[in-house]
C-alpha positions, 0 to 999 in steps of 0.5 A, a space after each residue: 386696289 392698285 392698278 398699273 397703267 403700264 401693264 408690266 413694269 420691267 427694270 434693268 438692275 441699275 434702275 431698280 433703286 431709282 424706281 423703288 424711290 417712286 414706289 413703283 410696282 416692279 414686276 421683273 428685274 433683268 440684268 447681270 446685277 452688277 449695278 444692283 444696290 448690294 444692301 438691298 434684297 431682291 423684292 419678293 413679288 418681282 421675277 428676277 432674270 439674272 443674265 451674267 454674260 457681258 457681251 450685251 448691255 442690260 438693256 439688250 438683255 431686257 429687250 431679248 427677254 421681253 421679245 422671248 416672252 412675246 411682248 410687242 410694245 415697249 415703253 422705255 423711261 430713263 433710256 439716256 441713263 444721264 450719260 450720252 454714251 449710254 444714250 447712244 448705246 441704247 439707241 444702237 440696241 433699239 435699232 437691233 430690235 426695231 423689227 421685233 419690238 415697237 420701242 418708244 423712248 420717253 424723256 422729260 421733253 420728248 418721245 422718240 423712236 426708230 420710225 417705219 418707212 411710212 408714218 402718220 401721226 395725229 399730234 396737233 399744230 405747233 409741236 416740235 418734230 425732229 427727223 434724225 438720220 441714223 446715219 442716213 436716209 434717202 427719199 424723205 417726204 413730209 406733209 404737215 410740217 412748217 418746213 416741208 421736205 420733198 424727196 431729200 436725203 439726210 445724213 449725219 454730218 451733212 443735213 439733218 431735220 431737227 426742230 421742225 414744227 407741225 402745222 397740221 393736226 395730221 402729219 405724214 413722214 415717209 422715206 425710202 431707204 435708211 434708218 431714222 429717229 423721230 423725236 416728238 415734243 412730249 407736251 402734246 401727249 398727256 403722259 
């Protein structure tokens, strides 16, 4: 009997071939199917959600369907698409859904997400933590980091908070206004 640790696995059409190479059990495929390998047939046991409009990316289409179906937590693997413009586009889309879904991105080195205004994490000591304004935050305060921040503003092109280190097992990161991405070193989580 095969169990699925992740609950449901959704794939956008462009990542289907990649996931298929890992023998992943894919519950649903979403997209306009312009990136779906032409030589492949749709898998028998997967739901197919074909959305042909071109105003939104396949990632946006997928998040919209997940939200409509009542999902609350979304773990995104391969969100960079190995291309930086794709990565920034996915971040922009995630920000659009920030208040509807809890979205956490995973890559080889980090997990990252748009944060709430008040955050508490239990990650252990000596883990890299980066605080990246998107594009600006004010009233930032941290507790439990080697380089504490007390009521400061961060802004792209001026001051950002990358490569800080946790010095406590429990860290607090709070801010008053704006949007911020938090990157946490992945080796602290057994994934």
